[in-house]
N, C-alpha and C positions, 0 to 999 in steps of 0.2 A: 324896402319904404322909403326911407329915410334920406336913401341917397338920392339926389335931384341933378341935374345936366349939366346946374349953373355949380351944385359944391361938386361937381369931379372937373368942369371947366375949371374952378381956380387951384385945381393941386395939381402941383409939380409932379414931374416922370417919376422921381425919388418916391413921394407922397401914394401915387398909385400902384407904383410895386410894391408896397409894403399893404397897402389897402386889399390888394388882391390875393397875397400870401394869407394876410390874417382873417379874409372872409372863405378860403379856400379851407381852411382849417378848419372853422367853423363850419361851412355847406357838407365836411367830410364826416365830421362828428353829429351832425344833427339830421343828416338826410333829408332836408326842408328845401322843397322847391322855394320858398320864398327867398331862403340863404341864396340860392344857386341865382337866382334871377338879380339877386342884389351883384352877387359875384359878376353875372354875364354885361351887366351894365359899367366894372369897370375895366373889363376886361373890353368892350367892345371902343372905352375912350382910350386905353391902350392903342387900340388896334389904328383909330383915329388920329394919332399922331405919330407911330412909327409900327416896325412890324413887332409881334410881340414876340417872346422869346419862345425855343421849343417848349421849355418848365411849364410857361402859363398855356398854350394850344395844348397840351398833353393835361393839364389842371382842370382846364376849361371842360376839356372833354370826358377826361372823367367824371366831373362832376355832373354833368348832364348824363351820363350812364348811371349815376346814383339816385338822380333826382326823374329817371326812366322818360329825359327826354333825347328817343333814342334819336329821331329826326334834327336834331340842333348837334345832334353828337356826331351824325354822317358827315353834316357839314364841314366837319373840321375833319376828316378823313383827309384829304387831299390837300391839306393846307400846304404855305412856299415850305420846302424846307426840314417835312414831319417826316421824321421815322418811319417806315414799316410799322402798323397796324395792326389789331386783330379786328379784321370789318366786320362790324355788325352783319348781323342774321337779319334774314325778314322776321318779322315780328305778328302774329299771324292771331286774333282776336275777337270774341264774341261780346260783343257790347252790350248785350241783356242779360250778362253772368250777374250774378250777386252772391255775395257771400267773399272769404277771405282768396285774395287771386297768385298765383302762383306760375311763374316759367319754365316750361320741358321745353330742355331741348331735342329738337329731331331730326331729322334728313342729314346727319353726317354733321351737325353741326351749322349747318343752314338757314334753319328754321325756329325759331321759341316762337312757343305755343302757350299763350295766356289761359290760362282754366283756374274754373273755381273749386276749390276744395271745399267738399261737404263734410260737417263737422258735426254730425248726427255720432251722439254718444261720448263718450270719455275718447280723446287720444292725449298720444305723448308729444308733443310739440320738441322737436331736438336741433338748436341753432347748430350749423354744422358746415363744413368744406370739406370737401376733396382731399385737401391738403395740410386739414387740421390733423395733428398727431393722434388729442384725445377721441376726435371722430372716428377715425380707423380703428383704434383701440378698439373702442366699446362696442362698434359695429361690427369688428373680429371675432371680441367674445359674445355677442348673442347669435349670431350665424353659429358658434361651435357648440351651440346650448340648443337643440334641436325642439325641446319643449319651450322653453324661452322664446326662439325664434317662432313659432308659429302664436303664442302668443300677444309679442309684439307688434310683425310685420303687417298686419293687418288694420294696424292702428296707431302707427307712430307714422308721423310727419317731419322730414327730414327740411328743413329751411337753411337757404344763405341767406345771409346779410346783404341789402343794395352794398356795392363795388363797384370803384373806380375802372372795373374791368373784369368781364365776363367769363373769362379762362376758361371757354370752350371746349377747349381736348381736355382738358381735368376734368369738366363734371360729365364731357360722353366715358371717359374712359371709368371713370367711379360708377357711372348708372350700366355699363355696360356688365361690370362685373359684382355689382351688389342690385339686382331686379328688385328682389323686395325693400330694397332702403333705397329706392332714389332720392336725389337730393337735386330740390328746385330753388332755382330763384325766387326771390321776394317782388312781389309786387311794388306792396308801398307797404311800411311799417306800419300804415295807419290802421292796416288790417288785423295786426293782432294786437291789439291793446293792450293782453292779458303776460305781453311780454314786454318787461320794463329797460332788459339789458340787451345789449346788441353787438358786444364789444368779443 
């Protein structure tokens, strides 16, 4: 919020590039929409002066995805000079839902369904990713133990932290192979206030 148009207008291109890089790092680790909007202001100032670099376009798009600003991210899918990127799927949600929300990939990756997760009773919440070695080994061991699987499967929620890419194919492959331990994308880390570590 401290970034004003006049402040940015007084910056040299070198200053803007460095500011963009700094805010890109901050927004990645904070997962904060406020930081992403500050990054956006710098990005738009760069765009007003010259064509942004491919790295800047990809960084801005990834930051929009982290903040779940999917419409803004789609606006950069066909940016000039852009390499082919993973196209964002349709987003389907029910605005009346309450409680922690997660995205489930549907229709062979063409749709993300935002759904509320009921947390009645005790649950085990695991930060997970299809490409994470810890995730793969843990689930393999749980699935190999019939008794343990029967206890954990109904009460385990595997969630993937916000990332600059949705990696649709990896999630589809995982969820097909492990239907009892689906991994869903987090909508907002604010929904999971009991977790203080997201890396």
